The first five atom37 places (N, CA, C, CB, O) and aatype in JSON, in Angstrom:
{
  "aatype": [12, 16, 6, 13, 13, 10, 17, 4, 16, 10, 9, 3, 7, 0, 10, 10, 10, 17, 17, 16, 10, 17, 10, 12, 10, 0, 14, 5, 5, 19, 18, 1, 9, 5, 15, 1, 13, 13, 14, 10, 15, 1, 5, 1, 13, 3, 6, 10, 12, 18, 7, 13, 10, 7, 13, 13, 11, 9, 10, 13, 9, 19, 13, 2, 10, 19, 14, 18, 10, 19, 10, 19, 9, 9, 7],
  "atom_mask": [
    [1, 1, 1, 1, 1],
    [1, 1, 1, 1, 1],
    [1, 1, 1, 1, 1],
    [1, 1, 1, 1, 1],
    [1, 1, 1, 1, 1],
    [1, 1, 1, 1, 1],
    [1, 1, 1, 1, 1],
    [1, 1, 1, 1, 1],
    [1, 1, 1, 1, 1],
    [1, 1, 1, 1, 1],
    [1, 1, 1, 1, 1],
    [1, 1, 1, 1, 1],
    [1, 1, 1, 0, 1],
    [1, 1, 1, 1, 1],
    [1, 1, 1, 1, 1],
    [1, 1, 1, 1, 1],
    [1, 1, 1, 1, 1],
    [1, 1, 1, 1, 1],
    [1, 1, 1, 1, 1],
    [1, 1, 1, 1, 1],
    [1, 1, 1, 1, 1],
    [1, 1, 1, 1, 1],
    [1, 1, 1, 1, 1],
    [1, 1, 1, 1, 1],
    [1, 1, 1, 1, 1],
    [1, 1, 1, 1, 1],
    [1, 1, 1, 1, 1],
    [1, 1, 1, 1, 1],
    [1, 1, 1, 1, 1],
    [1, 1, 1, 1, 1],
    [1, 1, 1, 1, 1],
    [1, 1, 1, 1, 1],
    [1, 1, 1, 1, 1],
    [1, 1, 1, 1, 1],
    [1, 1, 1, 1, 1],
    [1, 1, 1, 1, 1],
    [1, 1, 1, 1, 1],
    [1, 1, 1, 1, 1],
    [1, 1, 1, 1, 1],
    [1, 1, 1, 1, 1],
    [1, 1, 1, 1, 1],
    [1, 1, 1, 1, 1],
    [1, 1, 1, 1, 1],
    [1, 1, 1, 1, 1],
    [1, 1, 1, 1, 1],
    [1, 1, 1, 1, 1],
    [1, 1, 1, 1, 1],
    [1, 1, 1, 1, 1],
    [1, 1, 1, 1, 1],
    [1, 1, 1, 1, 1],
    [1, 1, 1, 0, 1],
    [1, 1, 1, 1, 1],
    [1, 1, 1, 1, 1],
    [1, 1, 1, 0, 1],
    [1, 1, 1, 1, 1],
    [1, 1, 1, 1, 1],
    [1, 1, 1, 1, 1],
    [1, 1, 1, 1, 1],
    [1, 1, 1, 1, 1],
    [1, 1, 1, 1, 1],
    [1, 1, 1, 1, 1],
    [1, 1, 1, 1, 1],
    [1, 1, 1, 1, 1],
    [1, 1, 1, 1, 1],
    [1, 1, 1, 1, 1],
    [1, 1, 1, 1, 1],
    [1, 1, 1, 1, 1],
    [1, 1, 1, 1, 1],
    [1, 1, 1, 1, 1],
    [1, 1, 1, 1, 1],
    [1, 1, 1, 1, 1],
    [1, 1, 1, 1, 1],
    [1, 1, 1, 1, 1],
    [1, 1, 1, 1, 1],
    [1, 1, 1, 0, 1]
  ],
  "atom_positions": [
    [[-21.78, 3.65, 84.77], [-22.66, 4.12, 85.95], [-24.26, 4.08, 85.77], [-22.27, 5.59, 86.26], [-25.02, 3.85, 86.71]],
    [[-24.75, 4.38, 84.21], [-25.91, 4.34, 83.95], [-26.67, 2.89, 84.44], [-25.93, 4.66, 82.58], [-27.75, 2.67, 84.98]],
    [[-25.55, 1.98, 83.97], [-26.46, 0.95, 84.04], [-26.36, 0.17, 85.75], [-26.04, -0.12, 82.69], [-26.97, -0.76, 86.29]],
    [[-25.43, 0.96, 86.12], [-25.8, 0.44, 87.59], [-26.6, 1.13, 88.45], [-24.72, 0.28, 88.35], [-27.13, 0.57, 89.41]],
    [[-26.78, 2.45, 88.17], [-28.21, 2.86, 89.08], [-29.46, 2.42, 88.04], [-28.32, 4.85, 89.49], [-30.51, 2.78, 88.59]],
    [[-29.65, 1.97, 87.15], [-30.65, 1.53, 86.45], [-30.84, -0.23, 87.53], [-30.14, 1.53, 84.5], [-32.01, -0.49, 87.78]],
    [[-30.26, -0.79, 87.83], [-30.4, -1.95, 88.94], [-30.6, -1.29, 90.18], [-29.11, -2.93, 89.09], [-31.53, -1.33, 90.98]],
    [[-29.69, -0.76, 90.17], [-30.17, -0.15, 91.67], [-31.85, 0.49, 91.67], [-28.97, 1.32, 92.09], [-32.51, 0.31, 92.69]],
    [[-32.25, 0.95, 90.93], [-33.53, 1.96, 91.07], [-34.15, 0.18, 90.95], [-34.0, 3.64, 89.52], [-34.49, -0.49, 91.93]],
    [[-34.15, -0.14, 89.95], [-35.14, -1.19, 89.84], [-35.15, -2.39, 91.06], [-34.86, -1.84, 88.43], [-36.16, -3.09, 91.21]],
    [[-34.41, -2.5, 91.59], [-33.96, -3.8, 92.88], [-34.74, -2.9, 93.91], [-31.84, -4.17, 93.42], [-35.82, -3.24, 94.39]],
    [[-34.13, -1.8, 94.2], [-35.06, -1.01, 95.36], [-36.5, -0.91, 95.23], [-34.69, 0.44, 95.49], [-37.43, -1.3, 95.93]],
    [[-36.42, -0.1, 93.86], [-38.13, 0.09, 93.46], [-38.82, -0.99, 93.68], [0.0, 0.0, 0.0], [-39.95, -0.84, 94.13]],
    [[-38.34, -2.29, 93.43], [-39.33, -3.7, 93.8], [-39.1, -4.06, 95.26], [-38.89, -5.21, 92.83], [-40.03, -4.74, 95.68]],
    [[-38.14, -3.81, 96.18], [-38.26, -3.9, 97.46], [-39.32, -2.67, 98.11], [-36.79, -3.87, 97.98], [-39.75, -2.81, 99.26]],
    [[-39.59, -1.85, 97.55], [-39.96, -0.52, 98.36], [-41.57, -1.09, 97.53], [-38.93, 1.47, 97.89], [-42.51, -0.81, 98.27]],
    [[-41.9, -1.61, 96.56], [-43.1, -2.06, 96.28], [-43.7, -3.72, 96.89], [-43.03, -1.95, 94.78], [-44.91, -3.91, 96.88]],
    [[-43.17, -4.33, 97.17], [-43.21, -5.24, 98.21], [-43.4, -4.93, 99.14], [-42.44, -5.82, 98.4], [-44.45, -5.42, 99.56]],
    [[-42.78, -4.13, 100.02], [-42.98, -3.34, 101.56], [-44.43, -3.18, 101.31], [-42.04, -1.65, 101.93], [-45.37, -3.82, 101.76]],
    [[-44.39, -2.05, 100.36], [-46.1, -1.49, 100.35], [-46.86, -1.88, 100.31], [-46.65, -0.92, 99.72], [-47.84, -1.44, 100.9]],
    [[-46.9, -3.26, 99.4], [-47.9, -3.99, 99.1], [-48.39, -5.07, 100.26], [-47.53, -4.59, 97.88], [-49.53, -5.51, 100.42]],
    [[-46.98, -5.42, 101.15], [-47.51, -6.44, 102.2], [-48.03, -5.26, 103.1], [-46.27, -7.62, 102.97], [-49.21, -5.58, 103.24]],
    [[-47.86, -4.22, 103.73], [-48.2, -3.48, 104.96], [-50.12, -3.28, 104.05], [-46.82, -1.61, 105.36], [-51.11, -3.53, 104.74]],
    [[-50.27, -2.91, 102.79], [-51.21, -2.65, 102.37], [-52.14, -3.99, 102.48], [-50.92, -2.07, 101.18], [-53.06, -3.89, 103.29]],
    [[-52.06, -4.96, 101.93], [-52.55, -5.94, 101.63], [-52.83, -7.02, 102.94], [-51.74, -6.35, 100.59], [-53.8, -7.77, 103.06]],
    [[-51.51, -6.84, 104.04], [-51.84, -7.99, 105.0], [-51.04, -7.28, 105.92], [-51.44, -9.66, 104.66], [-49.82, -7.31, 106.06]],
    [[-52.07, -6.49, 106.65], [-51.35, -5.33, 107.55], [-51.34, -6.45, 109.12], [-52.6, -3.42, 107.69], [-50.66, -6.35, 110.14]],
    [[-52.09, -7.16, 108.83], [-52.23, -8.07, 110.61], [-51.55, -9.1, 110.73], [-53.69, -8.74, 111.12], [-51.24, -9.52, 111.85]],
    [[-51.14, -9.78, 109.5], [-50.28, -10.76, 109.41], [-48.72, -10.1, 109.67], [-50.52, -11.48, 107.99], [-48.14, -10.44, 110.7]],
    [[-48.11, -9.23, 108.81], [-47.38, -8.07, 109.12], [-46.66, -8.19, 110.71], [-48.47, -6.81, 108.97], [-45.58, -8.58, 111.16]],
    [[-48.0, -7.58, 111.28], [-47.63, -6.79, 112.5], [-47.54, -8.52, 113.58], [-49.2, -5.23, 113.02], [-46.7, -8.89, 114.4]],
    [[-48.6, -9.09, 113.17], [-48.5, -10.57, 113.97], [-47.04, -11.24, 113.92], [-49.59, -11.73, 113.23], [-46.54, -11.71, 114.94]],
    [[-46.23, -11.26, 112.41], [-45.06, -11.96, 112.73], [-44.2, -10.87, 113.47], [-44.35, -12.6, 111.42], [-43.91, -11.35, 114.57]],
    [[-43.71, -9.73, 113.36], [-43.06, -8.65, 113.82], [-43.3, -8.69, 115.15], [-43.41, -7.43, 113.23], [-42.27, -8.63, 115.82]],
    [[-44.34, -8.78, 115.77], [-44.59, -8.83, 117.15], [-43.91, -9.88, 118.07], [-45.92, -8.96, 117.27], [-43.55, -9.83, 119.24]],
    [[-43.85, -10.94, 117.01], [-42.96, -12.27, 118.05], [-41.48, -11.86, 118.42], [-42.71, -13.93, 117.09], [-40.83, -12.4, 119.32]],
    [[-40.93, -10.57, 117.39], [-39.42, -10.35, 117.85], [-39.32, -8.9, 118.63], [-38.32, -10.34, 116.44], [-38.35, -8.57, 119.32]],
    [[-40.55, -8.03, 118.4], [-40.28, -6.77, 118.75], [-42.01, -6.54, 119.8], [-39.9, -5.64, 117.08], [-43.06, -6.27, 119.21]],
    [[-41.96, -6.67, 120.94], [-43.37, -6.34, 121.58], [-43.78, -5.22, 121.38], [-43.5, -6.45, 122.89], [-43.48, -4.45, 122.3]],
    [[-44.51, -4.65, 120.36], [-44.86, -3.3, 120.08], [-46.42, -2.85, 120.47], [-44.6, -3.11, 118.58], [-47.11, -3.81, 120.81]],
    [[-46.93, -1.85, 120.47], [-48.47, -2.01, 120.25], [-48.72, -1.84, 118.99], [-49.35, -1.09, 120.97], [-47.77, -1.71, 118.22]],
    [[-49.99, -1.81, 118.53], [-50.6, -2.12, 117.07], [-50.14, -0.77, 116.65], [-52.42, -2.49, 116.86], [-49.39, -0.61, 115.69]],
    [[-50.69, 0.39, 117.52], [-50.18, 2.14, 117.07], [-49.0, 2.35, 116.73], [-50.24, 3.23, 118.13], [-48.66, 3.03, 115.76]],
    [[-48.17, 1.74, 117.6], [-46.55, 2.34, 117.28], [-46.18, 1.56, 116.08], [-45.26, 2.04, 118.62], [-45.36, 1.92, 115.24]],
    [[-46.82, 0.5, 116.06], [-46.34, -0.58, 114.83], [-46.42, -0.14, 113.8], [-46.98, -1.77, 114.62], [-45.57, -0.37, 112.93]],
    [[-47.51, 0.64, 113.61], [-47.97, 1.13, 112.45], [-46.93, 3.02, 112.1], [-49.98, 1.19, 112.79], [-46.57, 3.36, 110.96]],
    [[-46.78, 3.52, 112.83], [-46.53, 4.25, 113.08], [-44.84, 4.52, 112.49], [-47.02, 4.18, 114.22], [-44.35, 5.55, 112.02]],
    [[-44.11, 2.97, 112.78], [-42.82, 2.99, 112.94], [-42.75, 2.12, 111.55], [-42.19, 2.42, 114.44], [-41.63, 2.12, 111.02]],
    [[-43.5, 1.59, 111.06], [-43.59, 0.67, 109.29], [-43.74, 2.34, 108.57], [-45.65, -0.86, 108.84], [-42.88, 2.76, 107.8]],
    [[-44.82, 3.05, 108.92], [-45.11, 4.12, 107.82], [-43.95, 4.85, 107.48], [-46.15, 5.14, 108.23], [-43.39, 4.98, 106.39]],
    [[-43.62, 5.4, 108.84], [-42.16, 5.96, 108.97], [-40.91, 5.32, 108.11], [0.0, 0.0, 0.0], [-40.16, 5.95, 107.36]],
    [[-40.87, 4.18, 108.35], [-39.54, 3.41, 107.63], [-39.72, 3.76, 106.13], [-39.52, 1.54, 107.85], [-38.8, 4.2, 105.44]],
    [[-40.88, 3.55, 105.7], [-41.48, 3.02, 104.37], [-41.27, 4.65, 103.92], [-43.34, 2.16, 104.37], [-41.06, 4.82, 102.72]],
    [[-41.29, 5.62, 104.62], [-41.63, 7.07, 103.77], [-40.07, 7.4, 104.06], [0.0, 0.0, 0.0], [-39.6, 8.5, 103.77]],
    [[-39.42, 6.54, 104.55], [-38.0, 7.13, 104.81], [-37.32, 6.21, 103.53], [-37.25, 6.8, 106.63], [-37.08, 6.66, 102.41]],
    [[-37.14, 5.15, 103.87], [-36.89, 4.46, 102.55], [-37.27, 4.83, 100.97], [-37.46, 3.35, 102.75], [-36.62, 4.47, 99.99]],
    [[-38.61, 5.73, 100.96], [-39.0, 6.16, 99.29], [-38.11, 7.41, 99.34], [-40.94, 6.58, 98.81], [-37.55, 7.68, 98.28]],
    [[-37.88, 8.22, 100.38], [-37.21, 9.23, 100.17], [-35.79, 8.72, 99.5], [-37.14, 9.99, 101.45], [-35.54, 8.7, 98.29]],
    [[-34.83, 8.26, 100.67], [-33.73, 7.51, 100.12], [-33.75, 6.71, 98.5], [-33.56, 6.47, 101.19], [-33.01, 7.08, 97.6]],
    [[-34.5, 5.85, 98.39], [-34.9, 5.59, 97.13], [-34.73, 6.44, 96.01], [-36.0, 5.37, 97.19], [-33.96, 6.19, 95.09]],
    [[-35.67, 7.73, 96.11], [-35.79, 8.79, 95.46], [-34.36, 9.53, 95.35], [-36.85, 9.55, 96.08], [-33.81, 9.67, 94.26]],
    [[-33.93, 9.88, 96.27], [-32.53, 10.38, 96.19], [-31.43, 9.83, 96.13], [-32.29, 10.96, 96.95], [-30.44, 10.57, 96.15]],
    [[-31.28, 8.69, 96.06], [-30.1, 8.01, 95.9], [-30.03, 7.14, 94.75], [-29.86, 7.31, 97.01], [-29.02, 6.75, 94.16]],
    [[-31.26, 6.89, 94.5], [-31.4, 5.48, 93.17], [-32.06, 6.43, 91.87], [-32.92, 3.74, 93.74], [-31.52, 6.41, 90.76]],
    [[-33.1, 7.14, 92.09], [-34.14, 7.08, 91.32], [-33.26, 8.75, 90.25], [-35.99, 7.18, 92.45], [-32.99, 8.82, 89.05]],
    [[-33.1, 9.58, 91.16], [-32.33, 11.06, 90.49], [-31.03, 10.59, 90.17], [-32.14, 12.52, 91.61], [-30.88, 10.86, 88.97]],
    [[-30.17, 10.13, 90.52], [-28.67, 9.79, 89.83], [-29.07, 9.27, 88.66], [-27.61, 8.69, 90.61], [-28.69, 9.72, 87.58]],
    [[-29.86, 8.32, 88.76], [-30.19, 7.32, 87.48], [-30.89, 8.21, 86.36], [-31.33, 5.96, 87.93], [-30.59, 7.92, 85.2]],
    [[-31.71, 9.17, 86.55], [-32.47, 9.89, 85.35], [-31.38, 11.3, 85.04], [-34.35, 10.44, 85.92], [-31.31, 11.95, 83.99]],
    [[-30.73, 11.48, 86.11], [-29.29, 12.76, 85.41], [-28.61, 12.01, 84.68], [-27.98, 13.56, 86.55], [-28.3, 12.48, 83.59]],
    [[-28.15, 10.6, 85.01], [-27.1, 10.0, 83.83], [-27.63, 9.99, 82.41], [-26.69, 8.44, 84.12], [-26.99, 10.38, 81.44]],
    [[-29.07, 9.42, 82.38], [-29.78, 9.23, 81.33], [-29.51, 10.61, 80.64], [-31.25, 8.83, 81.64], [-28.74, 10.81, 79.7]],
    [[-30.3, 11.55, 81.3], [-30.24, 12.7, 80.44], [-28.76, 13.39, 80.41], [-31.34, 13.71, 80.92], [-28.75, 14.22, 79.5]],
    [[-27.78, 13.34, 80.94], [-26.51, 13.72, 80.33], [-26.22, 12.54, 79.37], [-25.31, 13.97, 81.44], [-25.8, 12.93, 78.28]],
    [[-26.3, 11.61, 79.46], [-25.95, 10.59, 78.83], [-26.26, 10.77, 76.9], [0.0, 0.0, 0.0], [-25.97, 9.84, 76.14]]
  ]
}
């Protein structure tokens, strides 16, 4: 189980980092691409993206990082 949660943590952590970097370094490009599929105002888009990013971060910590650390500690 420890190895499983290690890989889950690494993969989901990489996704979280990738998503964060895109929103920090190229927000206009992300908005332009996404606005083709979902017609949202820029303000609403920013609210949704940062909300989803925060939600994903919480899920990452609760369901990936914490179980991995617990398994390492008790292992």
